[in-house]
C-alpha positions as CSV (number, residue, x, y, z in Angstrom):
1,M,69.0,-0.6,5.2
2,A,71.5,0.3,7.9
3,E,74.9,-1.1,7.3
4,K,76.4,-3.6,9.6
5,R,78.8,-2.1,12.2
6,R,82.3,-3.3,11.4
7,K,84.7,-4.3,14.3
8,F,88.4,-3.4,14.3
9,D,91.0,-5.5,16.2
10,A,93.5,-3.8,18.6
11,E,96.3,-4.4,16.1
12,F,94.5,-2.5,13.4
13,R,93.5,0.4,15.6
14,E,96.7,0.8,17.4
15,G,98.3,0.5,13.7
16,A,96.0,3.3,12.3
17,V,96.7,5.5,15.4
18,R,100.6,5.2,14.8
19,I,100.2,6.2,11.3
20,V,98.6,9.6,12.5
21,T,101.1,10.3,15.3
22,E,104.3,9.0,13.7
23,T,103.9,10.5,10.3
24,G,101.7,13.8,11.1
25,K,99.3,12.9,8.4
26,P,95.8,14.6,8.8
27,V,93.3,12.0,10.4
28,G,91.1,12.4,7.6
29,Q,93.6,11.5,5.1
30,V,94.8,8.5,6.9
31,A,91.0,7.3,7.7
32,K,90.3,7.7,3.9
33,D,93.4,5.6,2.8
34,L,92.5,3.1,5.3
35,G,88.8,3.0,4.6
36,I,87.3,4.0,7.8
37,N,85.1,6.8,9.0
38,E,86.9,10.0,10.1
39,T,85.4,10.4,13.3
40,T,86.2,6.7,14.3
41,L,89.9,7.4,13.7
42,A,89.8,10.7,15.2
43,S,88.2,9.2,18.6
44,W,91.0,6.5,18.5
45,V,93.7,9.1,18.2
46,S,92.1,11.4,20.9
47,R,92.0,8.3,23.3
48,A,95.3,7.3,22.8
49,R,96.7,10.9,23.5
50,R,94.7,10.9,26.7
51,V,95.8,7.6,27.9
52,G,99.5,7.7,27.0
53,G,100.5,10.9,26.0
54,A,100.8,13.2,23.0
55,G,102.7,10.5,20.8
56,A,101.0,7.5,22.2
57,G,100.1,4.5,19.8
58,T,97.8,2.4,22.2
59,V,94.3,2.4,22.1
60,S,91.6,1.2,24.5
61,P,89.4,-1.7,23.4
62,G,86.5,0.3,22.3
63,D,86.0,-0.1,18.5
64,G,84.0,3.1,17.7
65,P,83.9,6.7,18.5
66,A,83.7,7.4,22.3
67,P,80.5,9.2,23.7
68,W,80.9,12.9,23.6
69,R,81.6,14.5,27.0
70,P,82.3,17.8,28.1
71,S,85.7,18.7,28.9
72,G,85.1,20.5,31.8
73,R,86.6,23.5,30.4
74,R,84.4,26.6,30.3
75,S,84.9,30.0,29.0
76,P,84.7,32.5,31.9
77,K,81.3,34.0,32.2
78,R,81.1,37.7,31.6
79,A,79.2,39.7,34.3
80,A,75.8,41.1,33.2
81,P,75.8,44.6,32.8
82,H,73.8,46.1,35.6
83,H,71.6,48.8,34.5
84,Q,70.6,51.4,37.0
85,R,67.4,53.3,37.0
């Protein structure tokens, strides 16, 4: 049976992000200490950094991982070798 999705209030999310950004502890360790999913915490930290800069502790209202979106960065395409006959 599927687990019920937990909701985290803004204060909890901001506190969790603050622990990561201010202490430098790895996201995985902080998530384990708080009993939350590592991917969820990583998305909160990532979102906070995008919104408020590298050390920001604010998190937008979403309570779970953000959907994956391409960053827009692409590696340069290499020209295919041209074979002459």
